[in-house]
N, C-alpha and C positions, 0 to 999 in steps of 0.2 A: 403319430399325427399330433400336431400342435393345435392349440386353440387361441393363439395370441390375438388374432384379429377380433375375436369375440370377447376375450377376457380382459385384455390390457386396457381398452378404452374405458372400462368401468371400474378399474382397480389401479394398483400401483405395482411397480416392479418389486419393491420390498415385500409387500404382502403376498404377492404371487410366490416369492421365494420361500416364505414361511411354510407354505403348504405344497410346494412342488415335490416331485418324486424323490429327489436327492435328499431333501430335508426329512421326508417321512422315513426313508431308509436309514438315514443317520440316527434318528431318534430310536428306531426299532433296534438297531444294532447296539446303541448305547444302553438300552434296557437290558439286553442279554448280557452285555459285558458287565454292567453294574450288578446284575443279579448274581452272576458267577462270583464276582469279588465279594459280595456281601455274604454269600453262602460259604465261601472259603474262610472268610473271617470268623464265621460261627462254627467252623469245623464240620460242615455238612458235605462239602466236596473237597477234593484235594487242591492244594495251592497251585500245583503244577497244571492241573486241569483248568483252573480258573485263569491262569496266565495264558494258556493256549487259547481259551475261548476269547479272552479280551483282545489278544493279539490278532486273532482272525477277524473279530468284529471291527478292528481298526484298520484292516488292510484289504479285506475282501471287496471285490468289485462285482456288482450285480447289475445286469441289464434290466432296468425297470419294466420294459415292455414284456420281457420273458416272464418275470416274476408276476406281473399283473395277469398274464394269461393263466398262469398256474393258480393264482389266487381266485380267479373267476370260477375255476372248477372246485377248489377247496372250500370256498366260502369265506375265507379270511386270509389276510396277508401272512399271519404268523406261521401257518402250517407249511407252505412251501419255503418260507425263509428259514425256519428251524431245520427242515429237511436238508436244505442246501448246506447249512453250516455243519450238520452232523456228518454229511458225506465227506467233508474236508478234514474233520477232526479225527485224531486217534480214538480208539474205542472207548477208553475210560473217560476222555473229555467229552465225547459225543453223548455218553450216558449222563454226564453231569450237566450238560447244557439244558437250560429251560426247566430245571428241577423245581417242582412244586408250583410252577406257573401254568397258565392256560392262555389260549389265544386272546381272549378278551382283556386279560391283564396287559398284554402288550398293546393292543389297539387303544384301550382307554388311556393308558399312560402316555402313549405317543400323542394322542389328541390333547391331553392336558398340557403337555409341554408346548405344543403348537399354539394352543389358546393363549398361554401366558406370553409367548413371544409375540403373538399377534396383537394382544392388548397393549403391550409396551409400544409398539409402533403407533397404534391408534392414539394413545395418550399424548404422544409428542405433537400430533396434528391438532388434537383437541385443545392442548395447552395454547397453541398458536391462535386458535379460533377464539377461545375464551378471553385471552389477553387482548387480541385485536378488537373484539367487540366491546370490551370494557372501556378501552380508550375512546372509541367512537360514542359510546353511550354517555360518558361523562362530558365529552365535547359538545354534544347536541342535546343535553338534558333539558335545556331551557329554550331550545329552538321550536317555536310554535309551528305545528304541522296539522294537517287535517287527519283526524282519525277516521277509520273506515270499518264499518260493521256490516255483515251480509253483503260485502262488496259495494256498499253505498257510502257516501259521505256521512260521517257522524259528527261528534264534537271534536274540538281541537285536543291534541295531546302534545307533549314534548316529543320531538322526533327521537330523542335518545331513549325514551321509555320503550318504544317498540324494539329498539336494538337491545336494551337491557333484558327484555323478555326473551329474546333469542338466546342471549348469553346465559341467563339463568336456567333455561330449559336444557341447553347443551351441557352445561356444567353439572347439573343434577343427574342427567342421564349418564354422563361419564363416571360420576361417583357411584351410581347404582351398578354399572357394569363392573367397576373395580371390586366392589363388595361381592358380587356374584362370583367373579373369577377367583377371588381370594379364598372363598369358602368351597367352591365347587371344582376347580381345576386342581385336583389332588391325585396322589398316587392311587392306582388301582392294583391291588395284589391280593388275590383271594384263592387262586388255584381253581381246580376243576369245578367245584360246586360252591365256592365261597367259604370254605371251612379252613383253608390253609393247612390241609392235611399233608402228611408225609415229610414234615420238616422237624421232627423230633422235638416239638415244643418250642422251637426257636424261631418260629415264623415272625413274631412281632419284632424280634431283634433284627432279623433279615430285612423286614419291611422298613424299619427305621434307617438302616444303612442304605438301602436302595433309594428311599426317598431323599436322603441327604445328598447322595451322589448325583441324583437326577435333578436336584434343585426344586423339589416339590414338597408340599406339606404331606406328612404321613396321615393315613386315614384307615379306618376299618373298610373292608371290602364293600363296594357300592354298586357292583356290576348289575344287580337286579333292580336298582332304584335309579331312575333317570331324571329325577326332578332337578338335580344340580345342573345338568346339561341344558334342560329346558329353561331353567332360570337364566343361564348365561345367554342362550339364544333369545329369550324374551327381552332381556336387558339390552342386548345388541340391537334388536329391532326398534326398541324405544329410542335408543341413541340415533339410529338412522332416521327415525321419524322426527326427532328434535332438530337434526340437521336439515331435514326436509322442510320443516316449518320456516326456517330461515331462508331456504332456497325459494320456497313458494312466495314469500313476501318480497324478496329481492326481485324476483322475476316480474311480479306485479308492479312494483315501484319503477321498474325499467321500461314499462310499456310506453309506446308512443302516446302522447297526450297526457302522461303523468310525469315521467322523466325525473323523478326525485332522487333516484339512486341507480347505479349500474355497476356491473362487475368491472374490475380493473381491466385495462387493455393489456392483453398478453399476446405476443406474436404467435400466429397460427391458431388462435382460439377465437371462436365466435363469428367467423365469416360464413358466407353463403356461397355455394357453388354456382348459383344462378343469379343472385342479387347482391351486387358489390356494395350497395349502400347499407346493408344490414350489419348489425352488431348483436349477435344472438347471445343470450345468457347461458352458455353451454356448461359452465360450472354448476349452475342451478339445474340444468338438464340432467347431468350425471347424478346429482344428489336426489332429484325427484324420481328418477328411474330406480335408484336403489330403494327409495321409500315405497315404491310400488311393488317391488319384488320381495321385500322383507316379510310382510305378513304371511304370504303363502309358504315361505321357507320355514317360518316358525310354526305354522300350523302342522306341517308334517312332523316336526319334532314333538310337538305336544301330543299328537296322535299316538306316539309310541310310549307314552307314560304308563298305560296299563300293560306293562311287560309281563310275560308268562313266567311265574315262579322264579327259579334261580338264574335263568338266562333266557331272554326273550328271543323270539324268532321274527326277524325282519325289522323290528322297531329300532333297536340301537344301531343296527347296520345302516339305517337311513340317516342317522345323525351326522356322521362325519362329512359326507358330501354336502348336506344342507348347511351345516355350520360353517364349513369352508366357504361356501358361496356367500353366506352372510358376512363373513369377515372380509372377503374380497370386495364386495360392493360397499361395505362400511368404510374400507380404506379409501376407495375412490371418492366417496362422499366427504369424508373427513379432510382429505387433502384439498379437494375442490373448495370447500367452505373455509378452510384456513387461508387460502389465497384470497378469497373474497373478503374475509374479515380484515386482512392486513392491507387491502388496497381498495376497499369499497369507495366508489366515487359518489359523493353526496352533493347534489345541486341545490344549494340553499335558495337560489333565485326561483327555481321551479317550485320548491316547497312553499315559498311565500306567495307565489302567483296562484297556486292551487288553493291555498288557504283563503286568499282574498276573493277568489271567484266563488268559493263556497258560501261566503257571506255569513259565517257562523262565529265571528269574533276571534279572539286570540287567547282566551282564558284556558290555560292548560292544567288547571287544578293543582294538584300536589305532585305533578309529574317528576319534578326534581327530587323530592324526598323519596318517591317510589324508586327512582333510578338508584339512588344511594342505597336503599334498603335491599333491592334485588342484587346489587353487586356485592354487598356485604354477605348476603346469604350464599352467593355462589362461591365465595372465598372459603366458606366453612368446610 
C-alpha cells in the first residue's frame, strides 16, 4: 500500500527516495558487504566467504513487503534480513556473515547514512533560499515600510531588514543542523552489548575499514546514548521553524488589505476549487504545516533519551520513523521557501501606501547597517 497522496504533497520526490524501502535495503546490504570485506582484510573471516557475501548483497532481490512482515515479528529489520542471506550462502560464508555485529549496528548505521544523504538534499534548497533572500534584503534595505509588532502597526523599518532576519535565521539553523549531523551521524559498530567482543582484538581496525567504505566517520559504540540523534532532530525542527517564520510573515504580507508581498505565480499552485479569484499562499501553507508537525515529532525522540542500560526498549525504535517524517516535511518546506525566496513579488506601491496611511513617518533608523551586519553574519 502506497502513501503518495499523503506524503508527496508535504515533501519532495528526492527526499522520499532517500528513505524509501529500496534505499533502506540498499544501505543495509551495503553494511553487511562492507563488514565482511573489513573482517576479511583483518583476517577474521576468509576472503572467499567475504566475496560471496558481498556478491550476494549486490545481487539479491528482496520483496520489501515480505521482509517488513517478518521484521514486524522479529522487532528489527536485521534479523530477517540476515536470516535470508544465510539461507542463500554456503555454510562457511553463512557463519561469517554479520560476525561481531548486532541488529542495532545495522539499524543505526543505515539511519546515519540516510541522514547524511537527506541533509545534502536540504542544503541545496537552503542555499537557494539564503542566496535569494540576501539579494532581496540588499535591494530593499532602504525601502521604508511599516514595522509590525503584536500584529499592530509599529515604527517604520527598512523592508529589507525583515527579509534579512529571515535569511539570518534560516542560515544559522542550517549551520546548526550541519554541525549536529557531522558529529552525530556516524558509524555504529558495537556488537551485542557494545563491547566489540569476538573479534580477536581487531574490532577497531574493522570499524575503521567499515566506516571508510560506508562514508561515515568512525566512532566508539553509541547505541545506548541517543543524544546525537536527539540533537539532529532538534536542529531539524529549529530549521523547519526558521523556514516557518519566513512563511508566516510572507502569508501575512500577502493578505488582502496589506498586499506588500506575495508568493511567485506558479502554474497549478495557489488556486481555489471554489473561488477562482483567489491566489492562496500554498508554499507558505506547506511550510507552516511542517512547522506545526515538527515539535511533536521531536518530543517523541527526546522522550527516548533515558534509554535502559546497554540497549533501550522502545525508545530508539521510535527514532527512525519520527526522524524520517521530520526530514520529509523539512524537504517540502525547504523546497517551497526556496521558490518563494527566488521569486518573491514585492509591491513597493503597497508598501508606500500602507506606510503613509499609518502616519508614522519614514525614519527607518539603522536598518541598512543592520541588514549588512545580518548578511555578513549569515555568511560565516
